[in-house]
N, C-alpha and C positions, 0 to 999 in steps of 0.2 A: 894705645890697647887697653881694652876693657880690665882692670883689677881682679881678677877671676882665682884668689887664691883661698877668698872663704867657702866659694863653689867647690872645688877641684877638692879641699878639707871636708868637707862635707858630704859628696860620693864615695870620699875614700873609705873614710868611716863606716860610711853605710855599706860599703862594696865589703871591706873586711867583717864586720859583726854579719851579714851575709854566710860570707864562703870563708870566714875563716883566717882568707887572707887577702889583704888587696891587691889591684891586678892593676896598670895603669894602662892599661888595654881595654878595659871595661867605661874607666872614666873620662877615660877626649872622650868621646861622643857625644855625653850629656851635655856636656859646653858649647854644644853648639845652640841649643836650647837659653842660650844665658849669655849668645851676642858674641861667640867665637866666630872665628874666621878660615874660611882654610890656608890663607896663608900666614896665618899665625899660628898653626900647630908645631915648627919648628922653634919658635920662642916657650913655647908652652907646654910643651915636652916635658923640658927639662927640669921644669917646675913641678910638675906634673908627678914627674920621677923621685924628685927629691922628699914631698909631704906624701907619697906614697912609702919609702926608707923609712919615715920618722914615725905613719904610722902604724903601719909596719912589726914596728919594731915595743910598740903598747902592751900592756895585759888585757884584756877582755875587759877587766872591768872599767879602764881607766879609756880605754876605745869608747864606751857605750856612756859612761860620764861624757865624754866630750861630743858626743854624737851630736848630745841633750840641747849645746850648746847652738849646735850648727844645723842643727835638720831641715830648721826655718828655708836655709838656704836651697832644697834638696827641691826638686818639680818634678812628679811623679805622673806621666801620662795615664788618666785613667778608662781604661780601658771597656767604650759603653758595649752593653752586653744583647747580643746577636739573636738574632729571635727566628726563628722560621718562618718563608712569607708565609701567604695560603696562595693556598693549592685552588683552580676549581674545579668543584667538582662534580656540579651541573646533575644534582641527581643521582649519577650511577656509583654503583658498588667499586670502593679504591680498591686495587691491587696492587702488590710493590712487590718487587724483584731482586733477590740474591742470587746473580748469576758469573759465577766466578771459575776461570777454567780452569783444572786441576793441575796447575805447570808447577807448583812450588807453594809455601808458607806463603799467608797471607804477611803484605805490606803493608806498611804507616798508607800509602798511596794506595791503594785497592780498599785499605778496610776505611778508609774515611770516608770513601760513597759508599758503601755498604751503609755502614752507620746514619746518612742522613738519610736513606731508602728507610730505614730502622726506623729510626725516629719520625719521620714523615705519619709513618704505617702506627703510630704510637698515639703520635700529636692527632688521626682520625679514625681512629679502631678496627682502623684496615686491616684485611689478607698480609701477609709474607708469605712470597716460595722461596726455598733454595732450589735452583737449579742450578746441577752443575752441567756447564756451558762443554763438556766432552766433546765435541765432533770430533775429528782424527786430528785437526790440525794439522800445523803445518812441517816441515820435516825439521826448518830452524825451533817451533815452539810445540814441544808435544805433551800430550797429558801421563804425567808420572802416578802411578800408582800410592806413592803413598802421603799426597797434597789430597786427599779425598779428603782422609780423617781428620786430616793436620788441619783441614779448615774450617770442619765442623767442630773442630777441638778450638778453634782462634775465635771461631761466634758464642761459641759459649763461655768464654773467659770474657769477653764482650758484654755478656749479658744478651744476646741478640735474639726475638724468639720470631718462630719462624713454623709455619705448619708441616706437620710431616706426612706423609716421607717423603724422604728428597726427593728430587724426579732428574732423572739422570737421561740427559738426551740421547746418549747410547743405547735406550732402553727402547724407544718411539721411532726405532729406521721404522717397519715398516707402516706408521701411522705415513711418515715423509713419500714412503715410497708410494702409496696408494694417493694423495698428493698430486705425486710428479706425471701417475696415470693421468689422471686427467686433466691435467691443463696440457696434455700431449696428446688427448683424445679429445678438447675441445679446439686445439688448434694454437693454443696459448702459449707453446714451449716444443721446442727441436733437441735433438741431439745432433751434434755436432762433429766432426769429425776434422775440422781446417788443421791444420800448423799454424803454432804461435804468429809465425812471421807473417800467415797471410792475415789472421784476424786480427790485428795487430794496423795494419795495412785497411783493410776493411770498415775498422774502425774510425778512422784518421779521414776516410774517405765518404764514409757512407754509405757504403754497400751492404747491400746483402751477399750473405752466401749463399753455394749454392744447396746447400743443409737447410738451407731454412726452409724452403718451397720445395722440399721434399713432398711423396705424398703420404698420410697419416698411418695407413698398414707401414709403411719403410722405416717412420718414425719408432711406432709400438716393436718393430721388429731392431730397429736399436738400440733402442729400449732395455729391450732383453739381450740386446747380447750384447749389452755395458755390464752386468753379472759374474761375464768371463772373461771377459778384455782386459788388456792391458795398464795397466796406468800412466796415465797420458794419450790414451789414444781417443777417446771422448769425452764429451762434456754435455750435458743439458744446459742449452739460456731457455730463459722466458720470450719472448717476441716485445721489445718496446723498440722506438721507434729509432729506427737505423742514425735520425737526422737530429738528436738528439744536441741542445748545445754539451752538453758534459760529455765524450766522449766514452768516460767510465762509465754511464747508465746504457749506452746502446748494447741491447742483448747481454748482458749480466749472467753469469753461470749458477746454476741453481744444482746444479750436483756435479761431483765429478769421482773418478776411480782414485782409488787407495789402492794398494798390496800392505802398508801395515799393517803392522800386529799392535791392538786394541786393550791401553788399560784393562779394561776391564770383558768387556767380548773377545777381545782375540783377532782371528782372522773371519768372524762368522757374517762380517759384514766386509766388501769392496765396494762400495758406491756409497758413498756421502754427503749430506746436503752442505751446501754453504751458509757464511751465518745469515745470512737477509734470509735465506730458504728455511731455514730452522726456526729460526724466533718468529716469523713472518705465521708459526704452524702451532709453535707455543701461544703465543696470545691467542688465537683462535680455538682451541682446542683445552689451556686451562682458562682463562677471565672468561 
């Protein structure tokens, strides 16, 4: 086995200088780039712990003095600066969206995505829209009143610039309804009252349900009835191929009924667009 005493001392000294106290757990992984094998860990660990104990007993000035003797044994990986890849503009105006669902404060995971859009917008001098993705959501994930302001505060703290005013999907229900009616009028969508079990079976078998082929006038009556209907009693579906290879794309839902109160508009609306429907119209109407 290779003698790694100098490397151990070098990393232990650097670790102690950087963090005030050396930690054997931080030093051991560094030794793999110097030839340490996994089956040698049990042999090397006591040596690491002994050297760490000795270094932690030194004063900070002694640690720095010793490090000058061993610093050449430290191999630091230099991370290559990552740059944004180029996007194909194709002569079109570029618009980026920040679309948080206001179910709580932002966290590192979603902030990273929003920052990527904001950085691209800065790179290309493009527009940025803040769209609160506040359709009714689900029972498991609902919009929270306090989250709206928390999200705006987070973007301000991150120095993300976006156009004012903020766009709220919950303010645009009448737009969604007008397009829903047009789809029904054009015989591209229908109101379905089938039970979930039956729908699941039809999808698996690629069969159309009876609701799909009802006359247009009947579909219009059903659409109007949805605004007084009970939750789960009906949905609007777009007409797609019932032989699509992916059963999930066979007659997807565009609108559903919800009797829950919304944090911004209360119970003003009870027919809500699904995610696919709402984003299609956001793109058509805003860009």
